[in-house]
N, C-alpha and C positions, 0 to 999 in steps of 0.2 A: 424455565429451569430444566436442565437435563435430568433424566431419570437416574436416580442413584442405584447402583448395582447391589448395594447392601440392604435395600428395602424391597419387601414384597407387598404389593397391594392386593389384598385378598378380596376386596369389594366392600359394598355397603356405603352408606352416606350418613352425614351428620356427625354425631359425637365421635371424635377420634378414639380408637382403642388400639393401644400399642402392645405387641406381644414380644416378650424377651425370653429366649430359649435358655436351656441349661448348658453346662459344660459338655463338650463334644457335639452339641446339637447345631442346629441352624434354623432360620426362620420357618422353613417349609415343614419342619416337624409339627407345626401347629395347625396343619391343614384341616384335620378333622374337627378341631375346636373352632377354627375361623369360619367354617361353613355356617354354624348356627349363630356365631357372634355377629355376623353381618346384619342380623335383624335389629341389633342395638346400636349400630354406628358404622363408621368407616374403619375397617380393620387393616392395620399395618403390622407386618412382621419385620424385625430387624435382625440381620446377621451381626453378631458381636465380633469385635476385632479378633483375628486369628481363626475365625470360623466361617463356614460357608464361602461367600464370595468376597468377604472383607479381609484382605491380606495385610491390613495396616499393622505395622510392628509397634512395639511399645515396651514399657517395663511391666506391663500386665497388672498394674495396680487397679483395684476396684474403681477408684476415682476416675481413671482414664476411660474405662468402659462407660461409666455414668456420663462423663462429658460427651462421649460419642452419641449417646441416646439423646441428651439435651440438644446437641447440635442438629440431629435429624428432626426432632420435634419442632425446633425453631425454624429450620429451613423449609419444612413442609407446612408451616403455619398450622400445626396439628395440636396445639395446646389450648386450654388444659385437657390432657388426655387421661383416660383410664388406662393404667399400665398393669399388665398381667404378666407375671414372671414365674418361670419354673426353675427351682433350684438356684443356680447362679443368677438367672434372670430375676428371681424373687429378691435376692440380695440387691441387685442393681435397682430394682423397683423402689425399695424402701430408702436406699441412699439417694436416689433421684428425688423422691418426694421430700426428703429432709433438706436437700441442698438447692433444689429448684422448685419450690412450692407452687409458683405461678404456672408451672408446666403440667401439674398433676392434679387431677380431680379425685382420684381414688386408686387404690392398688389392690391387686390380688397376689399373694405370696404362696407358692406351692412348694411345700416340703423343703424348707431351708431354715437353718438356725443361725443366730448371731454370733455364737462363741464356740468355735471348734479348735481352740488353741490346744496344742500338744498332739494333734492328729497329723499324720504325714501321709504322703502318697505311696510310701514304700509298701504298705499292705496291699495296694492295688496294682503296683507296677508289674509284678509277675503275671497277674491275670491278663492285663491289657496286652502285654507282650507275648502272651501265648495264643492270641487270636490267629486263626489261619489266614493271615494276610499274605498275598492278595486273595480275596474271596473270588470264587470262580463265576458267580452270577448273583443277581439280586435275590434269587431264590435261596442261594447258599447263605447270604446275609440273614434272611428271615429265618431260615432253619437254625442257624447257629445261635441267634439271640432269642428265639422263642417268642415269649409274650411281648418283648420289646423289638421284635424284628422289623415291624413297619417303621418304627421310630428310627432305627439305625439304617434302614434302607435309604432314608432321606439324607444320611450323613456321610455317604460314600460317593466316590467319583470313579468313573471308569478310566483306566489307563490301558496300555497295550497288553499288560499281563493279567488284568483283572480289576477288581474293585478295591480301592484303598480308602481309609478314613480321610475326609477332606481336611480336618484339622491335624496339625502336627502334635504328636504325643508329648514331645519335650516342652512345647509351649503350654500344653494343658497341665503338665506337672507343675510348671512355674506358677500358673494361675491358681491352682488349688493349694499350692504350698503357702501362699499368702494367708489363706483362711486358717491355717494351722499356727500362724504367728500372731494374729491380732483378733480383737473382737469388734463387733459393730453395734454394740448397745447404744452408744452415743447417737448414732444415726437413727436408731429406732425411736429414741426419745425426742427426735426432731420431726417426726411424721405427724403433720397436723390434719391430714385428710383421712377420710374413712378407709378402712382396710378389711380384707378378708384373708384369713390365714387357713390354708388347706393342708392338713398334715396327713401323710400316708400312715395307715395303721401299722405297716411293716417298715417304718422309717428307720434309717440308719443314723439319723441326727440325734444329738444328745437329748436324753430323756427330759421332758418337761419344758424345754426351751421354747417350743412353738406356742404352747399355752401362755407362757410368760411374755413372749413376743406380742401376742394379741392384747394381753392385759396392759402392756406398757405403752402402746401407741396412743399418744394424746388425742388424736383425731377420732378415736373409737374404732374398735375392731371386733369381728366375730371370729372365733376359732372353730373349725370343723375338722374332726378326725374321721378318716374314711377307713373303717376296719377292713383288713384283708388286702388293701391296696399297697403296691410297691411304690418306689420313688416317683415313677411317672404316673401320678394319680390320674391325669386326664386320659391316659391310655388304659390303665388297669381297671379303672372304675368310671367310665365315661358318663354314665347316667347320674351317678352321685356327684361327680365333679360339676357337670352341667347344671344340676339342680341348685347347688350351692352358689355357683357364679351367677346364674340367672336371677336368683333371689337377691343377691347383692346388687347387681346392676339395676334391677327393677326399683329397688329402694333408692339407690344412689341417683339415678337419672330422673327420678320424679320427686326429689326433695324440694 
């Protein structure tokens, strides 16, 4: 089989572990996590449609993203996998587990809530469009984004005039707009595998929902709140994140 451009093989052997990034991200934003995950299995990172190298168009519905993940796991004979998702990727992880249970052994959801109805992207649009694009160098990207600079340095591409976000902002607005129109509790109620829910202490998600998310997963879930961490917990609090995920994996893989 030809190598898929939307899949990054981070290394490792054995149990497949699939990494799903958040909105604006790409598979390679997981590099620092993937390094230690290879001790637990074969680690794969996926670029979501409209992100990274996957330019596949669509209506941007959650179910389309999930179908893409299911397709990759099936093609690579990588199931049942442990699926680890950040933000948007966490949503895709639990919807995948609910709709394709044979493909998923366990999930990790990082800082995502099932019901954000009423929220719009308008509050963020001005901020995104104020970015000094094109950035003049990767150092400029890191300086501008501060603590998340390394994350965003993976999400830009060099063009003749400097560095631009790889994903198209208008597509990102359409993706996020769906989250403000619907809730995903029915999918949460369909997750039959074990789960770990990692909540940022400084989360922007609706209060209490991630605790409820863990409580409602039929397969059983642990909820961990990392005080002081921002939305990208695995970058803001790497040791706490790693400890929680390694404890989950150790229990899951030795059941």
